[in-house]
N, C-alpha and C positions, 0 to 999 in steps of 0.2 A: 303489766300488759305484755311482758316478754315471754311468759310461759305458754307454750303451745298447747292446743287442745289435746293433741296426742300425748304430750307429757302428762297432762292432767289425768288422762285415762289410765296410763301405766302406773303412775305413782299412787292413784286412788286405792289400788289393791293393797298397798302397803299400810293403809291406815283406815280400815273400814269401820263404819258405824254399824252396830249390831242390826241385823235384819229381823224385824219383829212382825212384818206383814203390814205395818201402818204406812211405811214409805219404801220406795225403791232406793237402792244404793248401787254404785258402780262396783265392778270388779268381781261379781259373783256369776259364774257361768249360767246357773239355773235361773237367775234373775234377769238375764241379758235381754230377753224379749221386752219385758216391761220397762227396763231402763232405757233401751233404745226408743221405745214408743214415747216415752216422756222426753227424752233428749231431743227428738226431732222437732218438737215444738219450740224449744230454746233456739235451735239453729234457725228456725223460720223468723224469729223476732230479733235476731242480733242486729240487723241493719236499723231497726226502729229505735234501738237503744244507743246507737253510736254517738259518742260525745256528750251524753246526757247524764243527769243525776237520777239514779235508779234505786227504787226500793224493791227488794223481794220480800213479800209478806208471806211467811210460811216457807222458810228457806230449806228446811229439812237437813239433809246431809251436807248441802252447800255446793254440790257440783254445778248446779244451774247458775248460781250466782257467780261462781268462778268463770263459767263460760261468758256470762254477761260482762264481767270485769275485763275481758280481753278487748272490748270495744267501748265500754261506757266511760264517762268522766269519773263517776264514783258509783259504788254499789254498797248499799246498806242492807243488811239482812236482819229480819226479825223473826224469831220462832219462839213458841211457848215452851218447848221441851228443852230443859236445861242440859241434858246429855247431848242433844243435837247441837245446841249453841256452843258447848265446850269443844265438841268434835270439830265444828266448822272453824272455830278460832285456831285450833291446832293445825288442822289440815290445810286451811286456806288463809294464811296470816295477812294477806293483803286486803281482806274484806273487813268492813265495819260490821260487827255482829252484836246484836242486842237481844236480850231475853225480854219477851213481852207478850201481852195478849193482843190478838189481832183486832179485837173490837175496842182497843184502847192503845193505839199505836204510839210508841214513845218517840214521835217526831213532831216537829212544829208544823203549824198550818202552812200550806203552800211550799213545802221544803223540797219536793222532788218533781221531776218531769215525767217519770214513768213509774207505774206500780205493776209488778209482775206477781201473779198469784197462780201458780201452776200445780194442779192436782192437790188442791188444798180446800177449796170452798165447800166441797162435799163433806168435809170433816167438821164444819162449823155449825154450831147450834143456832146462832143468830146471824144469818147471812145478810139481812138488810143493814144491821148495825155495822158489819164489816164494810159493806159497800159505802156507807156513809163516811167511815173513817178514811177509805181510799179517796173519796172526793175531798175530804178536808185536807189531807197531806199533799194532794196534787196541786200544782199551779194551774191557772186557767190555760186551757189548751193542752193540758197534760193527758197522757194516755194510760188507760187501765187495760192490762192484758191478762185474761183469765183462761186457763185450760182446766177441763174437768171431764170425767167419764160421761159419755152420753147415756143417760138413764135408760133409754129405749133398748140399747144394745148391751149395756153392761149388766143390768138387772131386769131382763125382759119378763114382762108379765107379773111383776112383783110390786106390792105396795111398800115393802121395806127393802133397803139395799142388801145385796148379797154379802158385801164386805162389812164385817162387824165394826170397822172403824169409821164407816160413813154414817152420817146422820140424815142428810137429804141430798139425793142425786137429782140432777136437772136434765131436761131435754132442751133443745135449742130455743123453743118458744118460752120456756120458763126462765132460762138464763137471760134471754133478751128482755123479758118483763122485769126481772130483778134489777137489771142495770138501768133501764129507762126509768123505772119507779124511783131508783136511787139518784136520779138527776144527771145521768150520763146520756150522751148521744151515741147511738150505735154506728160504728164505722164499717165493721165486717163481722160475719160469723163464718168461721172456717171449720172444716171437719178433717179428722185424721182417718185415713183408710189404709187397708192393706194394699201394697203395690203388687206388681205381677208375680214376683217370686214368693211372697207370702201367700198370695192367692193360690199358687200351685201347692204350697205346703199345707194349706187348709185341706185341699183335696187329698193329699198324701195321708194326712192324719184324720181321716174319717169325716171331714167337713169343717174342722176347726182346730188349728194348732193351739189356740187358747184353751179350748176344752181338754185337749190332750194333756196339757200341762196341769190344769186344775184337777182333772180326774185323778192323776197319779199323786199329786200333792195331798188331796183329801184322803186317798186310800193309804197313804204312807208307803207307797210302793217305790222301789228304785226305778229311775228312768231308764228306758231302753237306750242303748248307746246311740242309735240313730236319731232319736228325739233329742237327746242332749246335744249332739253335734249340730242338728238343725237349729236349735235355739241359740247355741253359742255363736253361730255364724250370722245371726240377724244384725243388720246395721241400720242406721237411720235412712239410708237410701232405699230400704225395702218398704218404706211407708210413703204414702202420698198425702199431701195436705191440699184440700180443694176449697174454694170459696162457694158458699151456698148460693151466691148470685149467678154462678156459671151455669150454662145450659147442661142439663143432664146430671147435675149433682143433687143427690137426695141426702140432705143433711141429717135426716132422721136415721139413715143407715150408717152414719159415721161411728167410729169407735170412741173417739174423744172429740170434744168441742174446743175451739179456740176463739174466744170472743175478743174483739178489739173495740174499745169504747173510749170516747173523748169527754173530758170534763169541760163544759162550756165556760 
């Protein structure tokens, strides 16, 4: 718990996990927008994990679990990808890291107080089975925290996801239904939105800084220096996280969803 968040960011660049498109990793300037967009959700939940036993199901590179470990009593990581597991063990030696299938978690019943599953559930073929496993490993009163791209804005107008690594994307209603049907009680549904500076950059880049990045990546074209600079400067403070219950919040317009659910 003594390693600062800033130190984690700096040293991450020294031991990167290969960028395949399946997950985001820290320390890559062209990936910075997506990394910060994911990172802001971890920042939002840190207080909920303070002093508790936490499982990150689908821990990927491990940066999120390392953030959680600055406040949690313990953090256990589970990921299916052996290369990610080995990387996390080397890069973040203070974490407990296990290789395993998320629909057969290698944890005992009622062994944790919080399960974090960020930007992962959209990759899973059997989402109900995963939710059942989360309920099994959580203690009564434990909390399940899930973030996922909002299907409505991430793959607009499509029956199948744009991202080839995604199996089923969800909107807020579908995520709510999945959790309630899995035996959880919904506490909150939050949405990640562009803040003021990113909204200005959307205008600068023809309506969407996201599309500006994707268009150039798909075309295999070098990025303009000003686009690269704008993306490299994005921070977590450039995103807003809002509660769907607040006046004026259109959760269907959010970029990502963050669900907070409680195991009865």
